[in-house]
BAKOLDO-216749 format. One record per residue: residue number from 1; x, y negated, z of N, C-alpha, C in turn; residue in three letters. Coordinates in steps of 0.2 Angstrom, whole numbers, plus 5000, padded with zeros to 4 digits. Layout:
% BAKOLDO-216749
NUM; X; Y; Z; X; Y; Z; X; Y; Z; ala .
...
//
This chain:
% BAKOLDO-216749
1; 4959; 5015; 4921; 4955; 5009; 4926; 4961; 5007; 4930; met .
2; 4960; 5000; 4933; 4965; 4997; 4936; 4961; 4992; 4941; ser .
3; 4965; 4990; 4947; 4961; 4983; 4950; 4966; 4978; 4952; phe .
4; 4966; 4974; 4954; 4970; 4969; 4955; 4969; 4965; 4962; arg .
5; 4972; 4964; 4968; 4971; 4959; 4973; 4976; 4954; 4974; thr .
6; 4973; 4950; 4978; 4979; 4943; 4978; 4976; 4939; 4985; ser .
7; 4978; 4938; 4989; 4978; 4933; 4994; 4986; 4931; 4997; phe .
8; 4987; 4924; 5000; 4993; 4925; 5003; 4995; 4930; 5007; pro .
9; 5002; 4932; 5006; 5005; 4937; 5012; 5003; 4936; 5018; trp .
10; 5006; 4929; 5020; 5007; 4926; 5027; 5001; 4929; 5030; ser .
11; 4995; 4926; 5028; 4989; 4926; 5031; 4987; 4935; 5031; thr .
12; 4989; 4937; 5027; 4985; 4945; 5029; 4991; 4946; 5033; arg .
13; 4998; 4947; 5034; 5002; 4948; 5039; 4998; 4948; 5047; val .
14; 4996; 4940; 5047; 4993; 4938; 5053; 4987; 4942; 5054; ile .
15; 4982; 4943; 5049; 4975; 4946; 5050; 4978; 4953; 5053; ala .
16; 4982; 4956; 5050; 4982; 4963; 5051; 4987; 4964; 5058; phe .
17; 4991; 4960; 5058; 4994; 4960; 5065; 4989; 4959; 5070; ala .
18; 4985; 4957; 5071; 4979; 4954; 5077; 4975; 4961; 5075; ala .
19; 4975; 4964; 5072; 4971; 4971; 5073; 4973; 4975; 5075; ser .
20; 4979; 4976; 5075; 4983; 4982; 5075; 4988; 4981; 5082; val .
21; 4988; 4986; 5087; 4992; 4985; 5093; 4995; 4991; 5093; ser .
22; 5001; 4990; 5089; 5006; 4997; 5091; 5015; 4993; 5093; val .
23; 5017; 4995; 5098; 5022; 4992; 5099; 5029; 4993; 5095; ala .
24; 5028; 4999; 5091; 5034; 5001; 5087; 5034; 4996; 5080; ser .
25; 5029; 4994; 5080; 5026; 4991; 5072; 5032; 4988; 5069; ala .
26; 5032; 4985; 5063; 5038; 4982; 5060; 5037; 4981; 5053; gly .
27; 5041; 4977; 5049; 5041; 4974; 5042; 5045; 4980; 5037; val .
28; 5042; 4982; 5033; 5047; 4985; 5028; 5047; 4982; 5022; arg .
29; 5053; 4982; 5018; 5051; 4979; 5013; 5055; 4983; 5007; thr .
30; 5051; 4983; 5002; 5052; 4989; 4996; 5054; 4984; 4989; val .
31; 5060; 4984; 4988; 5063; 4981; 4981; 5068; 4987; 4977; asp .
32; 5065; 4986; 4971; 5068; 4991; 4967; 5076; 4991; 4965; leu .
33; 5078; 4984; 4966; 5086; 4984; 4966; 5090; 4985; 4972; gly .
34; 5086; 4987; 4976; 5089; 4992; 4983; 5091; 4985; 4987; gly .
35; 5087; 4979; 4988; 5088; 4975; 4994; 5083; 4973; 4999; his .
36; 5080; 4980; 5000; 5076; 4981; 5003; 5077; 4988; 5009; gly .
37; 5072; 4991; 5014; 5071; 4995; 5016; 5070; 5000; 5013; asn .
38; 5066; 4999; 5006; 5065; 5007; 5001; 5065; 5004; 4995; asn .
39; 5068; 5009; 4990; 5066; 5008; 4984; 5061; 5009; 4980; thr .
40; 5057; 5014; 4985; 5050; 5016; 4982; 5045; 5013; 4987; ser .
41; 5038; 5013; 4985; 5034; 5012; 4989; 5032; 5018; 4994; ile .
42; 5033; 5024; 4990; 5031; 5031; 4993; 5037; 5032; 4999; gln .
43; 5042; 5029; 4997; 5048; 5030; 5002; 5047; 5025; 5009; gly .
44; 5043; 5020; 5008; 5043; 5016; 5014; 5035; 5019; 5018; ala .
45; 5031; 5021; 5013; 5024; 5023; 5018; 5028; 5030; 5022; val .
46; 5031; 5033; 5019; 5034; 5039; 5022; 5037; 5037; 5029; asp .
47; 5042; 5032; 5028; 5047; 5030; 5033; 5043; 5025; 5039; asp .
48; 5036; 5023; 5035; 5033; 5020; 5041; 5029; 5022; 5047; ala .
49; 5028; 5018; 5052; 5022; 5020; 5057; 5017; 5016; 5058; val .
50; 5012; 5020; 5060; 5005; 5014; 5063; 5007; 5008; 5064; asp .
51; 5004; 5004; 5060; 5004; 4996; 5062; 5009; 4993; 5056; gly .
52; 5013; 4996; 5054; 5019; 4994; 5051; 5014; 4988; 5045; asp .
53; 5019; 4983; 5042; 5018; 4981; 5037; 5024; 4982; 5030; val .
54; 5020; 4983; 5025; 5024; 4986; 5019; 5024; 4979; 5014; ile .
55; 5030; 4974; 5014; 5030; 4970; 5009; 5034; 4972; 5003; leu .
56; 5030; 4973; 4997; 5032; 4975; 4990; 5035; 4968; 4986; val .
57; 5042; 4969; 4984; 5044; 4964; 4979; 5042; 4967; 4971; arg .
58; 5043; 4961; 4968; 5039; 4964; 4961; 5043; 4969; 4957; gly .
59; 5039; 4972; 4953; 5042; 4978; 4948; 5037; 4982; 4947; gly .
60; 5036; 4986; 4943; 5032; 4993; 4943; 5036; 4999; 4946; thr .
61; 5031; 5002; 4951; 5032; 5008; 4955; 5029; 5014; 4953; tyr .
62; 5031; 5019; 4957; 5028; 5025; 4953; 5022; 5027; 4958; ala .
63; 5016; 5031; 4957; 5010; 5035; 4962; 5011; 5034; 4968; ala .
64; 5007; 5034; 4973; 5010; 5033; 4980; 5004; 5037; 4983; cys .
65; 5006; 5041; 4990; 5001; 5045; 4994; 5001; 5042; 5001; thr .
66; 4995; 5040; 5004; 4996; 5038; 5010; 4990; 5044; 5014; ile .
67; 4994; 5045; 5019; 4989; 5052; 5024; 4988; 5049; 5029; asp .
68; 4984; 5047; 5033; 4982; 5047; 5040; 4987; 5041; 5041; asn .
69; 4989; 5035; 5039; 4993; 5029; 5043; 4990; 5024; 5043; lys .
70; 4988; 5021; 5047; 4986; 5013; 5049; 4992; 5008; 5045; ala .
71; 4993; 5006; 5039; 4996; 5000; 5037; 4992; 4995; 5033; leu .
72; 4999; 4990; 5033; 4996; 4983; 5028; 5002; 4984; 5021; ala .
73; 5000; 4986; 5016; 5003; 4983; 5009; 5001; 4977; 5007; ile .
74; 5007; 4973; 5006; 5005; 4967; 5003; 5011; 4967; 4997; tyr .
75; 5008; 4964; 4991; 5014; 4961; 4986; 5017; 4955; 4989; ala .
76; 5024; 4955; 4988; 5028; 4949; 4990; 5023; 4942; 4987; asp .
77; 5025; 4936; 4988; 5022; 4931; 4987; 5024; 4929; 4979; val .
78; 5020; 4927; 4974; 5020; 4927; 4967; 5023; 4933; 4963; asp .
79; 5024; 4938; 4966; 5026; 4944; 4964; 5021; 4947; 4960; ala .
80; 5024; 4951; 4954; 5017; 4956; 4950; 5021; 4963; 4952; ser .
81; 5017; 4966; 4954; 5016; 4973; 4957; 5012; 4977; 4954; val .
82; 5015; 4982; 4951; 5011; 4987; 4947; 5014; 4993; 4950; thr .
83; 5007; 4997; 4950; 5008; 5004; 4954; 5006; 5009; 4948; leu .
84; 5010; 5012; 4943; 5008; 5017; 4938; 5006; 5023; 4939; asn .
85; 5000; 5026; 4941; 4998; 5031; 4943; 4994; 5030; 4947; gly .
86; 4990; 5035; 4952; 4985; 5035; 4956; 4989; 5031; 4963; ala .
87; 4984; 5028; 4967; 4984; 5026; 4974; 4980; 5033; 4979; leu .
88; 4983; 5036; 4981; 4980; 5041; 4985; 4979; 5040; 4992; gln .
89; 4972; 5040; 4995; 4972; 5039; 5001; 4968; 5044; 5006; val .
90; 4970; 5048; 5012; 4966; 5053; 5013; 4968; 5054; 5021; ser .
91; 4963; 5057; 5024; 4963; 5058; 5032; 4964; 5052; 5035; asn .
92; 4962; 5046; 5034; 4964; 5042; 5038; 4958; 5042; 5045; leu .
93; 4958; 5043; 5051; 4957; 5045; 5056; 4952; 5036; 5057; ser .
94; 4948; 5037; 5060; 4942; 5033; 5064; 4944; 5026; 5065; val .
95; 4949; 5027; 5070; 4952; 5022; 5074; 4959; 5017; 5068; ala .
96; 4958; 5020; 5062; 4964; 5017; 5060; 4962; 5013; 5054; lys .
97; 4966; 5009; 5052; 4965; 5003; 5046; 4970; 5004; 5041; thr .
98; 4967; 5003; 5036; 4973; 5003; 5030; 4972; 4998; 5025; leu .
99; 4976; 4992; 5024; 4975; 4986; 5020; 4980; 4987; 5013; val .
100; 4977; 4985; 5007; 4983; 4986; 5002; 4981; 4979; 4997; val .
101; 4985; 4974; 4998; 4983; 4969; 4993; 4990; 4966; 4989; ser .
102; 4985; 4963; 4984; 4991; 4960; 4979; 4995; 4965; 4974; gly .
103; 4991; 4970; 4974; 4994; 4976; 4969; 4991; 4977; 4962; leu .
104; 4994; 4978; 4958; 4990; 4982; 4952; 4990; 4989; 4953; thr .
105; 4983; 4992; 4952; 4986; 5000; 4951; 4982; 5003; 4946; val .
106; 4987; 5006; 4941; 4984; 5008; 4935; 4985; 5017; 4935; lys .
107; 4977; 5020; 4934; 4978; 5025; 4934; 4982; 5027; 4925; gly .
108; 4983; 5034; 4926; 4986; 5035; 4919; 4981; 5038; 4912; thr .
109; 4983; 5037; 4908; 4979; 5040; 4901; 4982; 5046; 4899; ser .
110; 4988; 5050; 4902; 4990; 5055; 4899; 4986; 5061; 4899; ala .
111; 4987; 5063; 4892; 4984; 5070; 4891; 4988; 5076; 4896; ser .
112; 4984; 5080; 4897; 4977; 5083; 4896; 4973; 5079; 4901; pro .
113; 4976; 5077; 4907; 4970; 5074; 4912; 4972; 5067; 4914; ala .
114; 4970; 5062; 4912; 4969; 5057; 4915; 4969; 5056; 4921; pro .
115; 4971; 5050; 4926; 4969; 5049; 4932; 4968; 5044; 4934; thr .
116; 4964; 5043; 4938; 4961; 5037; 4942; 4965; 5032; 4944; val .
117; 4963; 5026; 4945; 4969; 5020; 4949; 4967; 5023; 4958; ala .
118; 4961; 5024; 4959; 4962; 5025; 4967; 4957; 5031; 4969; leu .
119; 4961; 5035; 4971; 4958; 5042; 4974; 4958; 5042; 4982; ala .
120; 4953; 5043; 4985; 4951; 5041; 4993; 4947; 5049; 4993; leu .
121; 4950; 5052; 4998; 4946; 5058; 5001; 4948; 5058; 5011; ser .
122; 4942; 5060; 5011; 4941; 5061; 5019; 4944; 5057; 5024; his .
123; 4941; 5050; 5022; 4944; 5044; 5026; 4937; 5040; 5032; asn .
124; 4938; 5043; 5038; 4934; 5038; 5041; 4935; 5032; 5045; ala .
125; 4942; 5029; 5044; 4944; 5024; 5045; 4943; 5019; 5040; gly .
126; 4944; 5012; 5042; 4943; 5006; 5039; 4948; 5006; 5033; ala .
127; 4945; 5004; 5026; 4950; 5003; 5021; 4948; 4996; 5018; leu .
128; 4953; 4992; 5015; 4952; 4987; 5013; 4958; 4986; 5008; arg .
129; 4954; 4984; 5000; 4959; 4983; 4995; 4957; 4975; 4993; phe .
130; 4962; 4971; 4992; 4960; 4964; 4990; 4965; 4962; 4984; gln .
//
């Protein structure tokens, strides 16, 4: 199972920034070549605070878990970003929003237990996948 999302990232960043009012929010860049804040999406999520935007440059990345963080995660403009494994989102509280856009997320077909592409659990907040 996989899904693909796409919209110009600049439009998405503006829309997300307008919906979040967190003074310490910033933009984190994920780049496999080491030219960003992190080389993994999970590392960027772990380092992020509510309201941060995570911009992911092209490449294939490992599975990721997001636990109760209001974030916007976008593939860079014209970048092909693939997440191999599940994107897991859990415990998003009612006042928080998570936006994921432009990423192709693929579950695995590995034996003995294949994984789904998207796993959601215990979320009361808003989730948006584009």
